[in-house]
N, C-alpha and C positions, 0 to 999 in steps of 0.2 A: 504494499500500500504506500502510496506517495501522499505526504502532507506538506503543503506549502512548498512543494517542489523538492523535498527532502525524502530520502528513503533510507531506513536502517539496513545495516548489514545483516545478512542471513546468518543463522547459527543453528547448529543441530540441537534439538531439545529431545532428551531421552525420556522424560517423564514429567507430568505436571504441565503447568501453563505459566509462561513467564509473566511476571507482574507488569502491568502497564500495557498489556495488549488489548485490542479492541474486543476480541472474542472471549477473553478470560472471564468476564462477569457472566456471559451467557453460559459458558461451559460450567461454571461454578453452579449456577442455578439448576442446570440439568443434573448435575452430580448429586445435589442435596434435595432434589424435588420429592424423593420418597421418603425422606427422614421421619415425618410425622404420621405416616399412614396408619399405624395401628395404635396410636396413643389415645388414651381416655381423657387426659387432661389437655389443656390448650398449649399451643406453642406459637411463638412468635418469632419471626426472622426478619432482620433488616441487615442487608450486605452479609458480612460473615459473623454477626451476632445472632445467637439463638437462645431463647429463653422458654422455659417450661413454666406454666403457672396454673393454678387452680385452687380451690377452696379446700382446706384440710380441716374438717370439723370434728373428725373422729378417727379411730385407729384404722378403720377400713379405708378412709380417704388417704391416710398417710402410707398405708400399704400399696394403694393404687399409684400414688405419686412415685414411690420408689420402684415400682414395676415398670412404670414409664421411663424413669431414668435408666433403669437397666436395659430397656429396649433401646434407648438412644445411644447408650455407650457400646451395646452390641452392634448396632447399625455402623458406629464409627469404626469399630474394630474391623468389621467385615469390609468396609469401604476404604481402609487404610487412612483414616482421618483421626485427628486428635482434638479434643476440646481443651481449652484453657479454663479449667474449673476454679482457678484462682482469681480470675477476672470478675470483678463485681459491677 
């Protein structure tokens, strides 16, 4: 792609998508599109931030939230992705 008459040099990419590419965000959306398929609680995503939320009023609700978290982390492992759980 040429932008303002300038073209970047080509490089071989062995895995992933280089940051700053035009197609990178689209590929990321495709990659994560199935993350919340089997969740009971709600999930929100914005760019690369993902949040799971719901009301926990009793022990069953807490158990369900934990099961959803387990599903998300299992999805991440299956798809070779990592979450930054320390980020708040």
